[in-house]
C-alpha angles and dihedrals in degrees: 000000000000108000098216116209126162121146102153144009100255115040117115108294117228105167133017142165108233117196124237134232095191115122088004096168131234125317107283121248120246089260092054095055112118096195141022095252094057088046091052091055094042089055093044094049090239099110109140120264123228097245092058094045093049089052092051094049090048089056088053091048091053091055090054090050090050089057094043096245118162106240126201120191127200118256111259121268113191115249095355137126108241100159102107106064091159090076097057102055145342141198125235113184101318099333125103111211118198110216123231093231132179103300092242089064100053091107090066089069091051089055092063095040089109087063094045088051088064092059125088102264090224087064097054117087136178118201119230117269098262090057111092116190134147129192094242088067095050117083122177121210107171104267091011133075112195115199128190115216142155119239099184116126087233092063093128091056092062120080083185092062101089107164123048132196090261085061091054092048092047091058091045090056094044094050107031092162092061129082102241114196122180125206124207106226132206111248132193131176093196112031115056091193089064099041122096095189091184136001090260088063090070107020142027134161117232132185118353100313110359136095148180115238142180110202097200093055089079121080091206120051088210089068090055091046090051090060093043090054092046097048102024120245092254090059095054125086106212114213127204127239089261093048089051089052090054088048101244091162092056098081122129131234120218091177139355090274101029121081127177108215140171111267093233095057089099099161095044095044091051091050091050092051091046086057093051099259121145104231118206102199118202135165111261104143095113093055088047089067088076092060094256134095142170101323090044091057094056137072108190115212104174131026125166 
């Protein structure tokens, strides 16, 4: 049995599902694009190729091996994008929650069924159909669960709106002892620089009391202020619109003082080192073209 345990984003990682870029399939058509950033690269002819993405994910895998983390990979689906395991499920405390993802992506859950089979069945749940929630929107911070959502009345018109208020309420009911706080995110179907696809595109805790934040990713300034009050402004690294676009907030913590980051995030990586973090820099810029980065490619199962 896998003894699931995840209560925050930064405790020492012991087991994780890392996505895969092998047999990733052809470049999607315009119509198949799930988000404005992928669309931008499809139209520009700069959409990432499999060979580069496999190389990037292998670099990530090697960092996990260096820190002696148990790594599970999805079973291979021919011609299919299986990079972003964060979308398909997530662990809160000792419960595995299957996400209600875009219907086209259901097969990605089947590909990690062999992992789910190792979990106590009483600890695996699937929300009802009307509940939309994806792992990228769910951020654990000890007693808190932060959830990204979109409260606009036009929710159903946005393929980039991934977690609804029913999703927030579902988590509140499942974890009544936690403080569940939702954040209304800015969405765009057309401009990737103004689209917070998930909460981890504009905010993520790091270390014991710090975080990376993009103020304009929140539709309500009060949501941003809430986090500033909770963490303290001096503990937050504020990223620019361009840094948000390149996904600077989507790093991944292996421990409270170890952060895996993209090698081109110069300003962020310097700030992390200045604050006594060990920064494991890897290339991940090709994968970033699909509006997902390091956190998106992982599904943590066990943290100390």
